[in-house]
N, C-alpha and C positions, 0 to 999 in steps of 0.2 A: 216750288223750292225744296230741297234735298233736307233742310230742318240744320245745316248749318253755312254760318255766318265768316267768311274768311274777313278778319281787320287786316291791316296793313302798318295804321299806326294809328295813336289815342293822345289827343291832346285834350289839356285840361285846364289850360290860358295859352295867353297871344305866345308866351317863349317856354312852356312846362309841356313837355312830353314824355308818355308814362312807355314803358316796358311794358309789351305784352304777354301778361305772365296771366296764367288759370287764376289769380290768388286776387288778381287786381279788380277793385268793384267800381264797377261805372255809379256814376254820379251827375244829379243833373248840373245840364251845361257841359259835359263831355262830348268830346268832338269826334264820331268815330270815323277814318276812313275806309271807306269800303270799295273795294270792285265786282262788280258783277251784273248779271245781264236787267235789265228793267223791269223785266217780271218782278224778279227775286226782289230788287232793291225795295220794288212797292208793297213786295209782302212782310219783309222788313221793319219796313215804315207803319205799317198794320197792326203786328204784333209787338212791336218793340215801343208804340207809340210816341215814337221819333217825327222830327221832322228831314227831310230829305234839301239837299242844297251840292249845289255844282262844284266842283272841287276849283272852280277859277271863278265864281262869285257867292262868296258866302254870305251876305248881306241879304239875298232874294230866295224865301221859298223854293223849291220845285214846285210849277203849279201850272195852270192854263197858260197864263201869262210869262212864264217862263218856264220852257221844256226845259226835259234832260237834254242836256246836251252830248251828243254823241260824233260831234264833226270828226274827221280823223281817225275813228275807232275801221279796223277791217278785219276781216277775216282772212284766218290761212288754216291749211291743215298742215299739221306737222307726222312724220313720221320716223320711231321710235327705232333706230337701228344699233346690229349689236354693240356698237363701238359707243353709243348713245350715254350721258349718265343717268336716264329714264330707264334703263333697260333693267329690268329686276327691281326697280326700285318703284316708289309713288311718289306720287307730285310732292304730296308735305311733306317726304324724308328727303325729296332732291330741292324743296323749296322754289318751286319750279315759278310760281309767280313773285315770289321776291327778289328771286335772279333775273328774271328774263324780262318784268313787266308787263306779262301776257295774264289774261283769265281764261282756263281751260273751261269748255263749252258739253264738248261732247266726246267719247273715245268710241271707237270703230275698232273691233275686232275680228278679220276674216276668217279664223280657224276656228272662233263660239260659233254655238249652237245657232243662237241671235246675234244680228253682227254689231246690234247697240247693246252695250255694257251699261248696267244699271247700276244705284247705290251712289254713292259719295266720291266724286273723281277724285279726289287727295287721296284717298286711304287703298284706291285699287292699282294692285302690284300690276306694272306695267312690263311686257317684255316686246322683244323685236319684230317688227311688222303690227305693230298697233299704230293707230292714225289719231292723232287729234285733232279736236276742232276747237283751233283757239283765239281770242279776240284780244285787240290791243290798237295800240298806234302804230303807222307805218314804219315808225324807228324801229321801236321793237320790237318788227317782225324784222328789219333788218339787220337788227344786230345777229337776230338768235341765225339768221342765215347766213351772218358774215362768219360768227363763229365756227359754224363747220361741224357743230356738236350733234345737233337733228338735221333729219333731210326737208327743209318747206319746202310746201307743193303752196305758195301763192297764184299760179298763174302766170306770174309774172317772171320776164329775165333781163338785165340790165347790162346793157352792150355798151360799154363803154367807150369813146371816142373821143381821142385826145390827141394835141400836138406830135407825140409820139409813134403815133400808129404806124404812119407812115414807113418810119426808122427801124421797125421792128419788123414791119415787112420785107423791109430790103435785107435785116441782119438775115429772115426766115428764108429767103430766096437765094443770097451766098451759102449759107451751109449748108442745103442741097445742089446748089450749083458747085462748090467745091468737092462734094461729094459723089453728084453723077458722072463731072468728069475727071475723077480718081487722082485729081492734084491734092486730094486729104483722104484720109481714111474717116467711115461716117463718125466713127469714136473721138476724134481730133477735131473734124469738122461741128460737132455740134458742139463740145467743151469749148472752140472758140467763139461760137456763136453765142453759148451761154454765158460768156464773160465782157464779150460785145453787148447784149442787153439789160447786163448788171450795170457795166459802165457809162451805158448812155442814159440811165435813170428808167427804161422801159418795163425792168423787173428787178424789185426789190429782194434783197437779202432772204427776206422771211417769206416773201410767195415762192424765189426757189425751193426755200427748205421744206417749207409746206409742200410743194411738191412730190418733195421727195416721200416714197413710201417705203417704209425699211422693211416691213414684211417681205414685198414684192421683190425688193435687191437680194433680203438676204436669200428667198426662194430661188433666185436665178444665180447665185454665188456657189451657194449648195450642189443647187443642181449641176453648173457647170463644172465644179472639181469633183464632182461622182462618175461623172460623163471622164472624165481624164483619167480617174484612177480607174477608170473599167480599163480603159486605152493603157494606162501604162504598166498596171501589173500582167496584161494578156486577158481580163477576166473578158471581157469584151468579145477577143477572139475565141475564146473557148466558148461561151454564149452562143457565137455565130455557129460552128461547129456543133455543137450540141442539136441548136434548130435543124442543121441542113443534114446530121446521122437522123434525126427525127422524122424527116420531114424527104428524105433524098429519092426515095422511091416515086414520088409526087411530081409532077411537071413542075415545070418553072413557073406559069403564070398561078397554081396552086400555090406554091411557096410565098409568093409576092402578096397574095391575096391571103396567108396564113399570118404572116409576119406583120400587114396592113392592121389585121382584125388585134396581134397584139400590143401595138403599138397603142392604137386604140383604150385596148382593156387599162396598157398604164396611163393612160392621159386622164382618165377619169378617176382611177384610183389615186394619182400623187399629183401630176397636175402634167400640161402642156411643155412647159418648159423642162420640167424634170424629163417627161418622155423624151424628147426632140434629142436634150443633150446626150441621155443615155444610148438611144435608138440611132443616132447618128454613127456610131463608130461600131455598132455591131453589124446596120445595114451595108457596111464597105467591105465587113467580113464575111458576110453571109455570098455577097458579090464574088467578092475573089474564091470562095470556096468553091460558088457554082461556076465560076468563068465567064459571068454574063456582065452588062453594063451596070454601072454602079448607077447611075444616074434614076431606072426607076426604083429600087428599092431606098435612097434619098427621098425621091416624092414618097413612097409610101409610108416615111416616117414623118413628112412634111404632114399630108393626109392625115396619116392616125391621128398624130400628135392634135392636131386641130380639130379632131371631132368628141370632144370632151361635152357632149351632149346630156349624158345620162346621171351625172350626176352632179352638186352645187360644188363640188372640190375642184373639179378638172381647170376653172379657170377665175380669176376673181370675182367677173362680172356674174357669176353662176349665184354668188353667194351674196352679192348686192341685192341682185333680184330676188334670192329667197330671204331675203330680211328685210327688203319693203313692201313686198308684195303679198307678204305669210303664205308663201308657197311650202310647202312640206318635201320632202325628201322622194316618196311616190309620187309626188309633180312630176319632177323629172326623168324618174324611169318610166313612167306612161306616157310620157311626147317621147322623151330621148332617146328610148331603146329603139322605138320604127323609125326614127330620122336617122340614127348612127345605120339601122341595117340597109335602110333604103341608100346612102350614100355611100357605104364601105362596099357594097352590091354594084354601084355604077364605077367607080374607082379601080374597081376590079377588073373590070370586063372594060372600062376604056385603057388602060395601063399598059398589058398586054398588046394592046392591038398597034397602039402608038409606038412602043419601041421592039414592032415585030418579036415577042418572046415566044 
């Protein structure tokens, strides 16, 4: 034991429960409700001269005939993410055990010199990437998973199957069919499909709102607005003309390769959505200045904007992996830069051949 006993509540009589204040003096007959590992509970029993009881049986002390009940208890790993209430806080400050009904057993910190963090777990200041080993009931673990405040790695995935499954599949198929046949634009078809999902009970308003990521929407909206501003003000044409002037002495395949590299760098600095929105009008302008086919330059934007491997900022998934996996910025550089170079060289060789540039 670490010397700290975490008390959930104190019962002095059948109907009197005391507040857990540091000034409370424990008296004979008081019942302390404690959650901890079997080893720690036995340690507390010896140190305090107390008697252990199961919470469901307060008549028979725990002994060989009445063993400590652990039915329904499960272990789970919980990853602290940047949006978690535990990020940059301690378990005690966040009132983790009281809020979620789970008992922390250990902390794993991937970036620490030793993977196991020692000391009082409740006082350790956690950060994104830390992994907590917790114990509790299945309902408590499911509640934590449903809250979405932390990433629960319990090795199980609930796959719901209801009578609305076929209905949802039919609606999704209709969305794809109407958009694929050109009957409706994909935006309209998806919006109608969403309305049908909610109207038929396949999806609740809360689930629909929870699936909407405001930061991602804002990035897309701002990126598209920036791209439109570049086109409307003539800045896209100016950048295209400047790029052509700087590379006019080079062959078209080299210009195409340099432009793809520019899009790749932009994608890793801002985001792939922003790079695509900004780069598309510039690509059209460059192709027009050179008097060549626009399509390979549009593909250069497509491929360049998706080579966002070198930094965690290029794509949202990179940020999630960085937080959950305990990776550092240098890890992305070490793996992402070689991968980006290989793909950039490959596309630079293939596109000119396909379009006979």
